[in-house]
MIROVEX-957318 format. One record per residue: chain; x negated, y, z of N, C-alpha, C in turn; residue in one letter. Coordinates in steps of 0.1 Angstrom, whole numbers. Each point is the difference from the previous one (the first is absolute). Layout:
N
(node "A", (X, Y, Z), (X, Y, Z), (X, Y, Z), "A")
...
This chain:
264
(node "A", (-1071, 687, 937), (12, -3, -2), (10, 13, 1), "M")
(node "A", (9, 4, -9), (6, 12, -3), (9, -1, 13), "Y")
(node "A", (1, 10, 9), (8, 0, 11), (12, 9, -3), "D")
(node "A", (10, -4, 1), (13, 8, -5), (3, 4, 15), "M")
(node "A", (1, 16, 1), (1, 6, 16), (16, 2, -1), "K")
(node "A", (8, 4, -13), (13, 3, 2), (5, -12, -9), "E")
(node "A", (12, -5, 7), (7, -11, -5), (15, 4, -4), "Q")
(node "A", (2, 12, -5), (13, 6, -3), (3, -5, -15), "T")
(node "A", (10, -6, -2), (5, -3, -12), (2, 10, -9), "A")
(node "A", (-4, 0, -15), (4, 9, -9), (9, -7, -10), "V")
(node "A", (-2, -11, -2), (10, -5, -11), (2, -13, 7), "V")
(node "A", (12, -5, 0), (6, -14, 5), (11, -3, -12), "E")
(node "A", (-6, -13, -6), (8, -8, -9), (5, -12, 5), "A")
(node "A", (13, -3, 0), (7, -11, 7), (8, -7, -11), "R")
(node "A", (-4, -13, -4), (8, -7, -7), (3, 6, -13), "N")
(node "A", (-10, 9, -5), (2, 8, -11), (1, -7, -14), "L")
(node "A", (10, 2, -7), (1, -6, -14), (3, 10, -10), "N")
(node "A", (-4, -4, -12), (5, 11, -12), (-1, -11, -12), "L")
(node "A", (13, 1, -6), (3, -7, -13), (4, 11, -11), "T")
(node "A", (-9, -4, -9), (5, 10, -13), (9, -7, -9), "F")
(node "A", (11, 6, -7), (9, -6, -8), (-6, 3, -13), "E")
(node "A", (-1, -10, -8), (-4, 4, -15), (9, -10, -10), "T")
(node "A", (-2, 5, -13), (7, -8, -9), (-3, -14, -1), "N")
(node "A", (-11, -5, 5), (-4, -13, 0), (3, -7, 15), "D")
(node "A", (6, 7, 6), (3, -6, 15), (-8, 7, 11), "G")
(node "A", (5, -3, 14), (-7, 6, 12), (-14, -3, -2), "P")
(node "A", (-9, 12, 5), (-13, -4, 1), (-3, 4, 15), "V")
(node "A", (-4, -9, 7), (-4, 2, 16), (-14, 4, 4), "H")
(node "A", (2, 12, 0), (-13, 7, 0), (-6, 0, 17), "A")
(node "A", (6, 1, 9), (-2, 1, 13), (8, -12, 11), "L")
(node "A", (-6, -8, 6), (8, -12, 8), (-3, 2, 13), "K")
(node "A", (10, 2, 8), (-2, -2, 16), (-15, 6, 5), "D")
(node "A", (-2, 12, -3), (-11, 7, 5), (2, 6, 14), "I")
(node "A", (-11, -5, 9), (2, 7, 11), (-18, 3, 4), "N")
(node "A", (1, 14, 4), (-13, 7, -1), (3, 12, 10), "L")
(node "A", (-10, 1, 8), (0, 12, 8), (-15, 7, -4), "T")
(node "A", (0, 12, -3), (-12, 9, 0), (2, 11, 11), "I")
(node "A", (-13, -1, 6), (-3, 9, 14), (-6, 12, -7), "N")
(node "A", (1, 11, 7), (-3, 13, -1), (-17, -2, 0), "K")
(node "A", (-5, 6, -12), (-19, -1, -2), (0, -12, -5), "G")
(node "A", (7, -9, -4), (-3, -12, -8), (-6, 4, -14), "D")
(node "A", (-9, -7, -5), (-3, -2, -14), (3, -13, -5), "F")
(node "A", (14, -1, -5), (4, -14, -6), (-1, 0, -15), "V")
(node "A", (-5, -12, -3), (-4, -1, -15), (10, -12, -2), "S")
(node "A", (7, 1, -13), (11, -11, -5), (-7, -6, -13), "F")
(node "A", (-5, -13, 0), (-6, -8, -10), (7, -11, -6), "I")
(node "A", (0, -4, -11), (9, -10, -5), (-2, -2, -17), "G")
(node "A", (5, -9, -5), (0, 0, -13), (9, 11, -6), "P")
(node "A", (-1, 4, -13), (8, 6, -7), (15, -3, 3), "S")
(node "A", (9, 9, 0), (16, -3, 1), (2, -8, 13), "G")
(node "A", (-10, 4, 12), (6, -6, 12), (7, 8, 7), "C")
(node "A", (3, 13, -1), (7, 8, 8), (-7, 11, 7), "G")
(node "A", (-15, 1, -3), (-7, 8, 8), (5, 16, -2), "K")
(node "A", (-1, 4, -14), (6, 14, -2), (14, 1, 3), "T")
(node "A", (7, -11, -2), (14, 3, 6), (2, 4, 12), "T")
(node "A", (-8, -7, 9), (3, 0, 15), (-5, 16, 1), "F")
(node "A", (-10, 2, -6), (-5, 17, 3), (12, 9, -4), "L")
(node "A", (7, -4, -11), (8, 11, -6), (14, 0, 9), "R")
(node "A", (2, -13, 6), (12, -1, 11), (-3, 10, 9), "V")
(node "A", (-11, -1, 8), (-6, 10, 9), (2, 15, -3), "M")
(node "A", (-2, 3, -13), (2, 13, -4), (13, 3, -6), "A")
(node "A", (11, -7, 4), (11, 0, -7), (3, 3, -14), "A")
(node "A", (-9, -8, -10), (-1, 0, -13), (6, -12, -3), "L")
(node "A", (5, -10, 6), (9, -12, -2), (6, -2, 14), "E")
(node "A", (11, -8, -3), (9, -1, 10), (2, -15, 4), "Q")
(node "A", (-3, -5, 11), (3, -11, 4), (13, -9, -1), "P")
(node "A", (0, -10, -3), (16, -7, -1), (1, -8, 14), "T")
(node "A", (-8, 0, 9), (2, -7, 12), (-9, 2, 11), "G")
(node "A", (3, 0, 11), (-10, -1, 12), (-1, 17, 2), "G")
(node "A", (-12, 5, 8), (1, 12, 2), (-13, 6, -1), "S")
(node "A", (-5, 12, 0), (-12, 6, 1), (2, 13, 5), "I")
(node "A", (-9, 6, 9), (-1, 14, 8), (-15, 6, -3), "S")
(node "A", (1, 11, -3), (-14, 7, 0), (1, 12, 9), "V")
(node "A", (-10, -2, 9), (2, 13, 9), (15, -1, 9), "N")
(node "A", (4, -11, 0), (12, -1, 9), (12, 4, -8), "G")
(node "A", (-1, 5, -12), (10, 5, -11), (2, -13, -10), "M")
(node "A", (11, 3, -8), (1, -8, -13), (-10, 8, -8), "T")
(node "A", (-6, -10, -11), (-9, 6, -10), (4, 14, -6), "P")
(node "A", (13, 1, -4), (7, 10, -7), (-3, 12, 10), "D")
(node "A", (3, -2, 13), (-1, 12, 10), (-14, 4, 2), "E")
(node "A", (-9, -10, -1), (-15, 4, 1), (-4, 6, -10), "A")
(node "A", (6, -3, -14), (-6, 8, -13), (5, 11, 3), "R")
(node "A", (11, 7, 5), (6, 12, 4), (-7, 9, 10), "R")
(node "A", (-7, -9, 9), (-7, 5, 10), (-16, 2, -3), "N")
(node "A", (-3, -4, -12), (-13, 2, -5), (-9, -8, 9), "R")
(node "A", (4, -13, 1), (-8, -9, 10), (-10, -6, -6), "A")
(node "A", (-1, 2, -15), (-10, -9, -5), (-5, 7, -14), "Y")
(node "A", (-14, -2, -2), (-3, 6, -17), (-5, -15, -6), "G")
(node "A", (5, 1, -12), (-2, -12, -12), (-10, 3, -10), "Y")
(node "A", (-12, -9, 0), (-10, 1, -10), (4, -14, -8), "V")
(node "A", (3, 4, -14), (1, -10, -10), (-9, -5, -6), "F")
(node "A", (-3, -11, -11), (-10, -6, -6), (-8, 10, -8), "Q")
(node "A", (6, 9, -6), (-3, 12, -11), (-1, 11, 10), "A")
(node "A", (-10, 10, -2), (0, 10, 8), (14, 9, -2), "A")
(node "A", (3, 1, -12), (14, 9, -2), (-4, 15, 0), "G")
(node "A", (-8, 6, -3), (-2, 12, 2), (5, 7, -14), "L")
(node "A", (6, 12, 3), (3, 8, -12), (-14, 7, -7), "Y")
(node "A", (1, -4, -14), (-13, 4, -7), (0, 15, 0), "P")
(node "A", (13, 8, 0), (-2, 13, -3), (-1, 9, 13), "W")
(node "A", (-2, -7, 12), (0, 7, 11), (-14, -4, 7), "R")
(node "A", (-7, 8, 6), (-12, -1, 8), (2, -12, 12), "T")
(node "A", (-13, -4, 3), (3, -10, 13), (6, 8, 10), "I")
(node "A", (-4, 11, 4), (7, 8, 10), (14, 2, -1), "A")
(node "A", (3, 3, -13), (17, 1, -2), (6, -11, 0), "K")
(node "A", (-8, -13, -3), (9, -14, 0), (2, -1, 14), "N")
(node "A", (-9, 2, 8), (0, -5, 15), (11, 12, 7), "I")
(node "A", (1, 11, -7), (10, 9, 7), (15, -4, -4), "K")
(node "A", (2, -7, -10), (12, -1, -6), (12, -5, 11), "L")
(node "A", (-2, -13, 7), (10, -3, 10), (0, 13, 10), "P")
(node "A", (-10, 6, 2), (3, 12, 11), (6, 9, -5), "L")
(node "A", (0, 5, -13), (9, 9, -6), (16, -6, 0), "E")
(node "A", (0, -11, -2), (14, -8, 0), (6, 3, 14), "I")
(node "A", (-8, -2, 10), (2, -2, 13), (2, 15, 5), "M")
(node "A", (-4, 8, -7), (3, 16, 5), (-9, 5, 8), "G")
(node "A", (-13, -5, 1), (-12, 7, 9), (-3, 12, -6), "Y")
(node "A", (-4, 10, 9), (-5, 14, -5), (-13, -3, -7), "S")
(node "A", (-2, 8, -6), (-15, 0, -9), (-11, -1, 8), "K")
(node "A", (0, 6, 12), (-13, 1, 8), (-1, -16, 5), "A")
(node "A", (12, -4, 5), (0, -14, 5), (-4, -10, -11), "E")
(node "A", (4, 3, -11), (-5, -10, -13), (-15, 2, 1), "Q")
(node "A", (-6, 12, -1), (-13, 0, -5), (-7, -5, 14), "E")
(node "A", (6, 0, 10), (-8, -6, 14), (0, -16, -2), "R")
(node "A", (12, -4, -5), (-2, -12, 2), (-5, -9, -11), "R")
(node "A", (-2, 6, -11), (-8, -2, -14), (-14, -3, 2), "V")
(node "A", (-2, 13, 10), (-17, -1, 2), (-2, -11, 11), "N")
(node "A", (8, -2, 7), (-2, -11, 11), (0, -13, -5), "Q")
(node "A", (7, -4, -10), (2, -10, -4), (-10, -6, -10), "V")
(node "A", (-4, 11, -11), (-12, 2, -7), (-13, -7, 7), "L")
(node "A", (-3, 8, 11), (-10, -3, 10), (1, -16, 5), "E")
(node "A", (11, -3, 5), (3, -16, 5), (-4, -10, -13), "L")
(node "A", (2, 3, -11), (-3, -10, -10), (-14, 6, -8), "V")
(node "A", (-6, 7, 7), (-14, 6, -7), (0, 2, -13), "E")
(node "A", (11, 11, -4), (1, 6, -12), (-1, 15, 1), "L")
(node "A", (-5, 7, 11), (0, 14, 1), (-8, 5, -10), "S")
(node "A", (5, 11, -7), (-7, 7, -11), (5, -6, -13), "G")
(node "A", (8, -9, 2), (8, -8, -15), (13, 6, -1), "F")
(node "A", (7, 8, 9), (12, 2, -2), (5, 9, -11), "G")
(node "A", (-10, 8, -5), (2, 7, -15), (1, -7, -12), "G")
(node "A", (-7, -12, 1), (-1, -10, -11), (14, -7, -6), "K")
(node "A", (0, -2, -13), (10, -9, -5), (-1, -15, 2), "F")
(node "A", (8, -10, 0), (-1, -12, 3), (-10, -6, -12), "P")
(node "A", (2, 3, -13), (-9, -3, -9), (-14, 1, 2), "W")
(node "A", (-3, 9, 8), (-12, 5, 5), (-8, -9, 11), "Q")
(node "A", (7, -8, 4), (-4, -9, 12), (-1, -13, -5), "L")
(node "A", (-8, -9, 7), (2, -14, -3), (10, -6, 4), "S")
(node "A", (3, -13, -3), (10, -10, 7), (1, 0, 14), "G")
(node "A", (-13, -2, 6), (1, 0, 15), (3, 15, 7), "G")
(node "A", (-5, 8, -5), (5, 13, 2), (12, 5, 1), "M")
(node "A", (8, -5, -13), (14, 1, -1), (9, -7, 10), "Q")
(node "A", (-5, -10, 5), (8, -10, 9), (-3, 7, 15), "Q")
(node "A", (-12, 5, 3), (-1, 9, 12), (11, 10, 0), "R")
(node "A", (-1, 7, -12), (10, 12, -2), (12, -6, 3), "A")
(node "A", (4, -11, -3), (17, -5, 1), (1, -4, 17), "S")
(node "A", (-13, -3, 4), (3, -4, 15), (1, 13, 10), "I")
(node "A", (-6, 11, -8), (0, 15, 6), (15, 3, -1), "A")
(node "A", (5, -1, -10), (14, 5, -1), (10, -10, 8), "R")
(node "A", (-1, -10, 2), (6, -10, 10), (-1, 4, 17), "A")
(node "A", (-12, 8, 0), (-5, 3, 16), (7, 15, 0), "L")
(node "A", (3, 5, -10), (2, 17, 2), (10, 5, 8), "A")
(node "A", (12, -9, 4), (9, 4, 6), (1, -9, 14), "F")
(node "A", (-13, -6, 4), (-6, -5, 13), (12, -11, 5), "D")
(node "A", (4, -9, -10), (8, -12, 4), (-7, -11, 7), "A")
(node "A", (7, -4, 12), (-8, -9, 9), (-4, -14, -8), "D")
(node "A", (7, -5, -12), (-2, -11, -6), (-3, 2, -13), "I")
(node "A", (-10, -7, -6), (-5, -1, -14), (0, -12, -6), "L")
(node "A", (7, 0, -10), (4, -14, -9), (-8, 1, -13), "L")
(node "A", (-6, -9, -1), (-11, 0, -12), (3, -13, -8), "M")
(node "A", (3, 0, -13), (2, -9, -8), (-11, -2, -11), "D")
(node "A", (-10, -9, 3), (-11, -4, -5), (-6, 13, -8), "E")
(node "A", (-5, 12, 9), (-4, 11, -6), (-13, -2, -4), "P")
(node "A", (-9, -10, 1), (-13, -3, -6), (1, -10, -10), "F")
(node "A", (7, -5, -3), (2, -13, -6), (-5, 3, -17), "G")
(node "A", (0, 12, -5), (-4, 1, -13), (-15, 6, 0), "A")
(node "A", (-6, 2, 11), (-13, 6, 1), (-12, -12, -1), "L")
(node "A", (-11, 4, -6), (-12, -11, 3), (-4, -2, 12), "D")
(node "A", (-6, -10, 4), (-5, -5, 13), (-7, 9, 5), "E")
(node "A", (-10, 8, -1), (-8, 9, 6), (8, 11, 4), "I")
(node "A", (10, 6, -9), (7, 11, 3), (8, -5, 12), "V")
(node "A", (6, -11, -3), (12, -8, 9), (-8, -1, 16), "R")
(node "A", (-12, -3, 0), (-6, -4, 13), (0, 13, 7), "D")
(node "A", (-6, 13, -7), (-2, 9, 6), (13, 7, 4), "H")
(node "A", (10, 1, -7), (15, 5, 5), (6, -10, 11), "L")
(node "A", (-5, -11, 3), (4, -9, 8), (-6, 6, 16), "N")
(node "A", (-14, 4, -2), (-6, 4, 9), (8, 13, 7), "E")
(node "A", (0, 10, -12), (7, 12, 3), (16, -1, 6), "Q")
(node "A", (6, -9, -5), (14, -3, 6), (-2, -5, 16), "L")
(node "A", (-11, -9, 1), (0, -1, 15), (-3, 12, 8), "L")
(node "A", (-9, 9, -4), (-5, 12, 7), (13, 8, 3), "K")
(node "A", (7, 1, -12), (11, 9, 0), (12, -5, 10), "L")
(node "A", (2, -16, 1), (8, -5, 10), (-4, 2, 13), "W")
(node "A", (-14, 0, 3), (-3, 4, 15), (-1, 12, 3), "A")
(node "A", (1, 9, -11), (2, 14, 5), (15, 6, 5), "R")
(node "A", (8, -8, -10), (13, 5, 0), (10, -9, 10), "T")
(node "A", (-3, -12, 3), (6, -9, 7), (14, -3, -8), "N")
(node "A", (0, 1, -11), (13, -5, -8), (2, -11, 1), "K")
(node "A", (12, -6, -3), (6, -14, 0), (-2, -2, -18), "T")
(node "A", (-7, -11, -3), (-2, -1, -14), (6, -13, -3), "I")
(node "A", (11, 0, -12), (2, -14, -7), (-6, -1, -12), "G")
(node "A", (-8, -10, -5), (-6, 0, -9), (0, -13, -8), "F")
(node "A", (4, 2, -14), (1, -12, -9), (-13, -4, -7), "V")
(node "A", (-6, -10, -1), (-9, -3, -9), (-1, -16, -4), "T")
(node "A", (-8, -3, -11), (-1, -12, -6), (-13, -4, 6), "H")
(node "A", (-11, 7, 6), (-13, -2, 1), (-1, -5, 16), "S")
(node "A", (-7, -15, 4), (-2, -1, 9), (-9, 6, 9), "I")
(node "A", (-12, 3, -6), (-9, 9, 8), (6, 14, 2), "P")
(node "A", (5, 4, -6), (8, 14, 1), (8, 0, 15), "E")
(node "A", (10, -11, -2), (9, -1, 11), (-7, -3, 14), "A")
(node "A", (-12, -9, 0), (-5, -4, 12), (-7, 13, 7), "V")
(node "A", (-9, 8, -12), (-7, 9, 3), (7, 13, 8), "Y")
(node "A", (14, 2, -7), (5, 12, 4), (9, -2, 15), "L")
(node "A", (6, -12, 1), (11, -2, 8), (-2, -5, 14), "S")
(node "A", (10, 5, 8), (1, -6, 14), (8, -12, 1), "T")
(node "A", (10, -1, -12), (8, -9, -1), (2, -4, -15), "K")
(node "A", (-2, -14, -3), (3, -2, -13), (14, -10, -2), "I")
(node "A", (9, 3, -10), (11, -4, -2), (0, -11, -12), "V")
(node "A", (-2, -11, -1), (0, -9, -10), (15, -5, -5), "V")
(node "A", (1, 2, -12), (14, -3, -6), (-1, -10, -9), "M")
(node "A", (10, -8, 0), (3, -11, -12), (7, 4, -10), "S")
(node "A", (-1, -7, -11), (7, 3, -13), (15, -1, 2), "P")
(node "A", (6, 8, -9), (14, 3, 0), (8, -15, 5), "R")
(node "A", (11, 0, 8), (4, 14, 7), (-10, 4, 9), "P")
(node "A", (-4, 13, 1), (-10, 6, 9), (3, -5, 13), "G")
(node "A", (-10, -7, 5), (-1, -3, 16), (-11, 5, 5), "R")
(node "A", (-1, 1, 14), (-12, 3, 6), (-8, -14, 6), "I")
(node "A", (-10, -6, -7), (-5, -11, 1), (-7, 1, 16), "H")
(node "A", (-7, 9, 4), (-11, 3, 8), (-2, 13, 5), "D")
(node "A", (-1, 4, 12), (-5, 13, 3), (-12, -3, 10), "V")
(node "A", (-11, 7, -7), (-14, -3, 7), (-1, 16, 7), "I")
(node "A", (-3, 0, 13), (-6, 10, 6), (-14, -1, 2), "D")
(node "A", (-7, 12, -5), (-16, 1, -4), (-6, -3, 13), "S")
(node "A", (-12, -4, 2), (-9, 0, 9), (-11, 9, -1), "T")
(node "A", (-1, 5, -12), (-12, 11, -5), (0, 11, 8), "L")
(node "A", (-10, 8, 5), (1, 13, 6), (6, 11, -9), "P")
(node "A", (2, 12, 8), (5, 11, -8), (-10, 4, -9), "K")
(node "A", (-13, 1, 5), (-11, 4, -8), (-3, -8, -9), "E")
(node "A", (1, 1, -14), (-3, -13, -11), (-9, 7, -11), "R")
(node "A", (-14, -2, 1), (-9, 3, -11), (4, -11, -9), "P")
(node "A", (0, 4, -14), (1, -10, -10), (-7, -13, 0), "L")
(node "A", (-12, 0, 7), (-7, -14, 1), (5, -7, 11), "D")
(node "A", (12, 4, 6), (6, -9, 8), (6, -13, -7), "I")
(node "A", (2, 1, -13), (9, -8, -10), (-13, -13, 0), "R")
(node "A", (-11, 1, 6), (-10, -10, 0), (1, -8, 11), "D")
(node "A", (9, 6, 12), (0, -7, 13), (7, -12, 1), "S")
(node "A", (-3, -9, 9), (8, -13, 1), (16, 5, 2), "P")
(node "A", (1, 9, 10), (13, 3, 3), (11, 5, -13), "E")
(node "A", (-7, 7, -8), (6, 3, -13), (2, -10, -9), "F")
(node "A", (-10, -10, -1), (4, -10, -10), (9, -11, 8), "I")
(node "A", (1, -1, 12), (10, -8, 8), (13, 3, -6), "E")
(node "A", (4, 17, 3), (12, 4, -1), (3, 0, -18), "I")
(node "A", (-10, 2, -5), (4, -2, -17), (1, -13, -2), "A")
(node "A", (-4, -11, 7), (3, -13, -4), (16, -4, 5), "H")
(node "A", (4, 8, 11), (12, -5, 4), (11, 7, -9), "R")
(node "A", (-3, 13, -5), (10, 6, -11), (-1, -9, -11), "V")
(node "A", (-12, -6, -5), (2, -8, -14), (5, -14, 3), "R")
(node "A", (2, -2, 11), (6, -14, 3), (15, 4, 0), "E")
(node "A", (1, 9, 5), (14, 4, 3), (8, 3, -15), "G")
(node "A", (-9, 5, -9), (8, 4, -11), (2, -17, -9), "L")
(node "A", (-12, -7, 2), (3, -13, -6), (10, -7, 8), "R")
(node "A", (2, -1, 11), (11, -6, 8), (14, 4, -6), "A")
(node "A", (0, 15, 0), (11, 8, -3), (6, -6, -13), "G")
(node "A", (-9, -4, -9), (6, -5, -14), (3, -12, 2), "H")
(node "A", (-3, -9, 11), (4, -13, 2), (13, -1, 5), "G")
(node "A", (6, 11, 6), (14, 4, 6), (10, -5, -10), "D")
(node "A", (-3, 3, -12), (13, -1, -11), (5, -13, -1), "D")
């Protein structure tokens, strides 16, 4: 079982609500969300489309503003955490500029933040090695596979060494073989860096394989139906997915998704 040595709260959400006002009336995206994410946690959010998974990630990143309750990130408001560069964000699409090389794409946030050219080079080389893309810095995005582009996107998010990595279905568009490989690489990256990771997915096997904690959400209004603490060891070869422990956790997630639908 994964042993959390530090229980320092990185994200604290209390009675969090978010309602969007639309021309067709209010949309209750999040309702009464209570969740603590501790330092070093790998937390996956899973649930049906429209259940608020991405919205909650965006609230953490100060890209959406809650309409009720409270949330803190590293003891600050999400907006303060953003200004303090507390997190990196990886979107569903790699979002790399096609006219910039991979190295220059990774450098972009460092350029904006005013790092020296020498420090930019050091950090780019460091994160390219972390995501196993050393030697590809001079390539352009179109010269890389989809999986490699997503690894470059992760490298860009890691470049300024934020404590928290927020990932919104980064592997959702990739085929299963590539996805499995990137899941393995992401676990190794997490083990090496001790980042706190918030990860949105629609895949039950992906959520169970990656996470120390799985947050099962119900359909709109987005609520937390269940929070599952993983009993799997930190070292996880892919074939752990055939183990009774893995299957048991996956069954609980699946049952939670079904029951969540019945909450309406």
